[in-house]
C-alpha positions in Angstrom: 29.4 -4.0 -12.4 29.6 -3.9 -15.8 27.4 -1.2 -17.9 25.6 -1.1 -21.0 27.3 1.0 -23.6 25.8 4.6 -23.7 23.8 4.1 -27.2 21.7 1.4 -25.5 20.5 3.8 -23.0 18.5 5.4 -25.4 15.7 6.9 -25.4 15.9 8.1 -21.6 13.3 9.2 -19.0 13.4 13.0 -18.8 10.6 12.8 -16.0 11.4 14.8 -12.4 10.1 12.3 -9.9 10.7 15.0 -7.2 8.8 17.8 -8.8 5.8 18.4 -6.9 3.9 19.1 -9.9 4.7 15.3 -11.1 3.6 14.1 -7.7 0.4 16.1 -7.6 -0.8 14.4 -10.8 2.0 12.1 -12.3 -0.5 10.3 -15.0 0.3 13.0 -17.9 3.8 12.5 -17.4 3.8 8.9 -17.2 1.6 8.6 -20.4 4.4 10.9 -22.1 7.1 8.4 -21.0 5.0 5.5 -22.1 5.0 6.8 -25.9 9.0 7.1 -25.4 9.2 3.6 -24.1 8.4 0.7 -21.9 11.6 0.6 -20.0 13.7 3.8 -20.0 16.9 4.9 -18.2 16.6 7.5 -15.6 20.0 9.4 -15.3 19.3 11.4 -12.6 18.3 8.4 -10.0 20.7 6.2 -11.8 18.0 3.5 -12.4 15.9 2.0 -14.8 12.3 3.3 -14.8 9.6 0.6 -16.4 6.5 2.3 -17.4 4.4 -0.2 -19.3 1.9 -3.0 -17.9 3.6 -5.9 -19.7 7.4 -4.9 -18.5 6.1 -4.0 -15.2 4.5 -7.3 -14.6 7.7 -9.3 -16.3 9.8 -7.2 -13.8 7.9 -8.2 -10.8 7.7 -11.7 -11.7 11.5 -12.2 -13.0 13.5 -13.8 -9.7 16.7 -12.2 -11.5 15.4 -8.8 -10.1 15.1 -8.9 -6.3 14.4 -6.9 -3.3 18.1 -6.7 -1.9 18.3 -4.5 1.4 21.3 -2.2 2.2 21.1 -0.5 5.3 20.8 3.3 5.3 24.1 4.7 6.4 25.3 5.8 8.8 24.4 2.7 10.1 24.6 3.8 13.6 22.2 6.6 13.2 19.7 4.6 11.0 19.9 1.1 13.3 16.2 1.2 14.5 15.1 2.0 10.8 17.4 -0.5 9.5 16.6 -3.5 11.9 12.9 -3.4 11.1 13.7 -3.7 7.5 16.6 -5.8 7.4 14.5 -9.0 9.1 11.1 -8.4 7.1 9.8 -10.3 4.3 9.5 -7.4 1.8 13.1 -6.7 1.9 14.5 -10.4 1.2 14.4 -12.9 -1.5 14.2 -16.6 -1.0 15.0 -18.6 0.9 15.0 -15.9 3.5 11.8 -14.5 2.1 10.0 -17.8 1.9 10.9 -18.6 5.7 9.7 -15.1 6.8 6.7 -15.0 4.9 5.3 -18.8 5.4 4.2 -18.3 9.3 2.6 -15.0 8.1 0.6 -16.8 5.3 -0.3 -19.9 7.5 -1.8 -17.4 10.0 -3.7 -15.5 7.8 -4.9 -19.0 6.3 -6.3 -19.7 9.6 -9.4 -17.7 9.1 -8.1 -14.4 10.6 -9.4 -12.2 7.8 -13.1 -13.7 7.3 -13.6 -13.9 11.3 -13.0 -10.3 11.2 -15.7 -9.1 8.3 -18.5 -8.7 10.9 -16.1 -6.8 13.0 -15.4 -4.5 10.1 -18.8 -3.8 9.4 -19.7 -3.0 13.2 -16.6 -0.6 13.5 -17.5 1.0 10.0 -21.0 1.7 11.5 -19.6 2.8 14.8 -17.4 5.3 13.2 -20.0 6.7 10.8 -22.4 7.3 13.6 -19.9 9.6 15.1 -19.1 11.9 12.4 -21.3 15.0 11.5 -23.1 14.5 8.1 -23.3 18.0 7.7 -19.4 18.2 6.9 -16.8 15.8 8.1 -13.5 14.5 7.1 -13.8 11.1 5.2 -9.9 10.4 5.7 -9.4 11.4 9.1 -12.7 10.2 10.6 -13.4 7.1 8.7 -10.6 5.9 6.0 -7.9 6.3 8.7 -8.9 4.9 11.8 -10.8 1.9 10.4 -7.9 -0.3 8.8 -5.6 0.6 12.0 -8.2 -0.7 14.3 -8.9 -3.7 12.0 -4.9 -4.5 11.8 -4.7 -3.7 15.6 -7.3 -6.4 16.5 -6.1 -8.9 13.8 -2.8 -8.7 15.6 -4.1 -8.7 19.2 -2.8 -5.1 20.4 -5.3 -2.8 21.9 -7.5 -0.4 19.7 -6.9 2.4 21.9 -3.3 2.7 20.7 -4.5 3.3 17.1 -3.5 6.8 17.3 0.2 6.1 17.9 0.2 3.3 15.7 -0.7 5.4 12.8 2.0 8.1 13.9 4.5 5.7 14.0 3.4 4.4 10.6 3.3 7.7 8.9 6.6 8.7 10.0 8.2 5.3 8.9 6.8 5.3 5.4 8.1 8.8 4.7 11.6 7.2 4.4 10.4 5.7 1.1 9.7 8.9 -0.9 12.3 10.4 -3.4 13.1 13.3 -1.3 13.5 13.6 2.3 14.6 16.1 5.1 17.0 15.6 8.0 13.8 16.1 10.2 11.8 13.1 8.5 14.7 10.9 9.0 15.3 11.3 12.3 11.2 11.3 13.1 11.4 7.8 11.1 14.1 6.7 13.2 12.2 7.5 16.5 9.4 5.9 15.4 11.0 2.8 14.4 12.5 2.5 17.9 9.4 3.2 19.7 7.4 0.8 17.3 9.8 -2.0 18.1 9.7 -1.3 21.8 5.8 -1.3 21.7 6.0 -4.7 19.8 8.3 -6.3 22.2 6.3 -5.3 25.2 3.3 -7.0 23.5 5.2 -10.5 22.6 6.4 -11.0 26.0 2.8 -10.5 27.3 1.5 -12.9 24.7 4.1 -15.5 25.3 2.8 -15.6 28.9 -1.0 -15.7 27.9 -1.2 -16.2 24.3 -4.6 -15.1 22.5 -6.7 -15.8 19.4 -5.1 -13.2 17.3 -2.2 -13.3 14.6 0.8 -12.2 16.8 0.0 -15.1 19.2 0.3 -17.5 16.3 3.4 -16.2 15.0 4.7 -16.8 18.5 4.3 -20.5 18.2 7.2 -22.6 18.8 6.2 -24.1 15.4 5.4 -20.6 13.7 8.5 -21.1 11.4 6.5 -23.9 9.8 9.5 -26.1 9.3 12.1 -23.2 8.9 12.1 -22.7 12.7 10.4 -20.0 14.9 11.0 -16.5 14.0 13.7 -14.8 15.9 12.6 -12.0 18.1 14.1 -9.2 15.6 12.1 -11.2 12.9 8.9 -11.3 14.7 9.1 -7.4 15.5 9.9 -6.6 11.8 7.0 -8.9 10.5 4.4 -7.4 13.0 5.4 -3.6 12.1 5.6 -4.7 8.6 1.7 -5.9 9.1 0.6 -2.9 10.8 2.2 -0.5 8.3 1.2 -2.3 5.2 -2.0 -3.5 6.9 -3.4 0.1 6.8 -1.4 2.6 4.8 -2.3 1.0 1.5 -6.1 0.7 2.7 -6.3 4.5 3.8 -4.7 5.8 0.3 -6.9 3.2 -1.7 -10.0 4.5 -0.2 -9.1 7.9 -0.2 -7.9 8.1 -3.8 -10.8 6.0 -4.9 -13.2 8.1 -3.2 -12.4 11.0 -4.6 -12.6 9.8 -8.1 -16.0 8.5 -7.4 -17.1 11.9 -6.1 -15.6 13.5 -9.3 -17.1 10.9 -11.5 -20.9 11.4 -10.2 -22.4 8.8 -13.0 -20.1 6.2 -11.6 -21.1 6.9 -7.6 -24.9 6.6 -9.3 -24.0 3.2 -10.8 -22.6 2.2 -7.4 -25.6 3.5 -5.5 -28.2 1.6 -8.0 -26.1 -1.6 -7.9 -24.4 -2.6 -4.5 -23.2 -5.9 -6.2 -20.7 -3.4 -8.4 -18.6 -2.8 -4.8 -16.0 -5.4 -5.5 -15.4 -4.4 -9.1 -15.4 -0.5 -7.8 -12.6 -1.4 -5.3 -10.5 -2.9 -8.0 -10.7 0.2 -10.1 -10.1 2.3 -7.2 -6.7 0.4 -6.8 -6.0 0.8 -10.5 -7.2 4.3 -11.2 -5.0 6.3 -8.9 -2.2 3.6 -7.4 -1.7 3.9 -3.8 1.6 2.8 -4.1 3.4 4.3 -7.4 7.0 2.8 -7.3 8.5 -0.2 -6.3 12.3 -1.1 -6.4 14.3 -4.0 -7.5 17.9 -4.9 -8.1 19.3 -7.0 -11.1 21.2 -10.0 -9.6 22.1 -11.2 -13.0 22.6 -9.5 -16.5 19.2 -9.8 -18.2 17.1 -8.0 -20.8 13.6 -6.1 -19.7 11.5 -4.5 -22.8 14.7 -4.6 -25.1 17.1 -2.9 -22.6 19.9 -4.7 -21.3 20.4 -4.4 -17.6 23.5 -5.0 -15.8 23.8 -7.1 -12.5 23.7 -4.7 -9.8 21.5 -2.1 -11.5 18.3 -0.7 -9.8 14.9 -0.8 -11.4 12.1 1.2 -10.2 8.7 -0.5 -11.5 6.0 2.7 -11.9 3.0 0.8 -10.8 0.5 3.6 -11.4 1.8 4.2 -14.9 1.7 0.1 -15.6 -2.1 0.5 -14.3 -2.9 3.5 -17.0 -1.2 1.5 -19.9 -3.9 1.9 -22.8 -2.5 -1.4 -24.3 -4.0 -3.6 -21.8 -7.0 -1.1 -20.2 -9.6 0.1 -22.2 -9.9 4.0 -21.7 -7.4 3.9 -19.1 -7.9 7.4 -18.0 -11.5 6.7 -17.5 -12.6 5.5 -14.0 -15.2 2.6 -14.6 -16.7 1.1 -11.7 -17.9 -1.8 -13.6 -14.5 -2.4 -15.3 -14.0 -6.3 -16.0 -11.7 -7.8 -16.2 -9.1 -5.5 -14.5 -5.8 -6.8 -14.5 -4.0 -4.3 -12.3 -0.6 -4.5 -10.8 -1.8 -2.5 -7.7 -0.8 -5.3 -5.2 2.2 -6.2 -7.0 2.9 -9.7 -8.5 5.1 -12.6 -8.0 6.7 -13.6 -4.8 6.4 -10.1 -3.2 2.6 -9.9 -4.1 0.9 -8.2 -1.2 0.0 -10.7 1.4 -2.6 -8.6 2.8 -4.6 -7.8 -0.3 -7.5 -10.1 0.9 -7.9 -8.2 4.0 -7.6 -4.9 2.3 -10.1 -5.9 -0.7 -12.6 -7.1 2.2 -12.3 -3.8 4.3 -12.5 -1.4 1.4 -15.6 -3.6 -0.1 -17.2 -3.2 3.3 -16.3 0.1 4.1 -17.2 1.6 0.5 -20.4 -0.5 0.7 -21.5 1.3 4.1 -20.4 4.9 3.2 -22.5 4.7 0.1 -25.7 3.1 1.6 -25.6 5.3 4.6 -25.6 8.7 3.0 -26.5 8.4 -0.9 -26.1 12.3 -1.3 -22.6 12.6 -0.1 -20.4 15.0 -1.9 -17.2 17.2 -1.7 -17.7 20.2 0.8 -14.0 21.5 -0.2 -11.1 20.8 -2.4 -9.3 17.5 -1.1 -5.9 18.2 0.3 -3.5 15.8 -1.2 -0.1 14.9 0.5 2.8 16.0 -1.4 4.2 12.5 -2.1 4.9 10.2 -4.7 5.6 7.1 -3.8 3.0 6.4 -1.4 -0.1 8.5 -3.1 -3.0 9.5 -1.0 -4.9 12.6 0.4 -4.2 14.2 3.7 -8.1 15.6 3.9 -11.1 15.1 2.3 -14.1 17.3 3.5 -17.5 15.7 2.7 -21.1 16.6 3.5 -24.1 14.8 3.1 -27.3 16.3 1.2 -29.7 13.7 1.9 -31.0 12.2 4.8 -29.6 8.8 5.6 -30.9 5.4 4.6 -31.4 2.2 6.3 -32.7 1.2 9.8 -31.8 4.7 11.4 -29.4 5.8 9.0 -27.3 2.6 10.1 -24.7 1.2 7.6 
């Protein structure tokens, strides 16, 4: 692999992505880096960091910057984790990516998402019925269970398993962080093995008795849509990806965005006064405090990005949260505005790896936000929110809230 001369690597990024203070609030450091340059070399991690919106968007769309999976080593130790990632669409490029993505996209196109809208409303109402408005954790009692229940129903697995599904997912995604312990790695490997076994059991049952669900669609003989049916390993990897991505982002977007709403009461008042703002409010929640902060690519050819020469094989990390606060694209980028329009954020990525579940996530977020705000107009923070000490997947562990007024609507129903 050729490397650019040292002079071309200036200026450099001196940001410490492993610093807990940066993880707690990265946006001031991101702004400082954007002033230095759109694309900067990060010596500590030996990769390029992309901070500006235009260059982030370009990197996400450039086919010379691909998702190239390399098995975690030692391979025998990480085998269950590697199996799930080696065979999923997010870690592959065309033509493999196209073959893996097409059946999932076609299954979504069969109307599964819109079919679930009434169910999302019902589930949101049921969850809100169970909480104590005098004080409850909006993450653990609402934002977490709702999307897990929805994605479980979409895929046709028992809703009663939502606790295990969430536990497996959380263990696996901790592997994506900048720092991790041996204990975290062992937990991810164990979760990968258990999750895969769980999906294989359900796949065998659905082969015998298919249902009206997405997993049954993927098991159809023509599931590959011209590219052949998915192999067993590909099916397992695809379903695990859908279960993980189908709720992880929704939980974190809701938590991050709802805290922003509560900390900006004038914006919450706007939303309460005009429920039609729910859709633009959700887009602002996605932009303002990005649930996914970093997305890696690998250069498959020499190229130039943001005036920097990149050599084949070099890694690029797109800082989505930084791009979404770029003042050259967003007016008053550090202001939370529920009516922001246009809002060209890159919170769901761009290009061939644009989040396939974005329509489902948007629908869930709009419905769950609208119902919570309608149910308790006087909802506010009851304690300081507890944020997870993570950077890549940014979210809250706990957000305690309480209602200061009686619920609205029919007997308080959302």
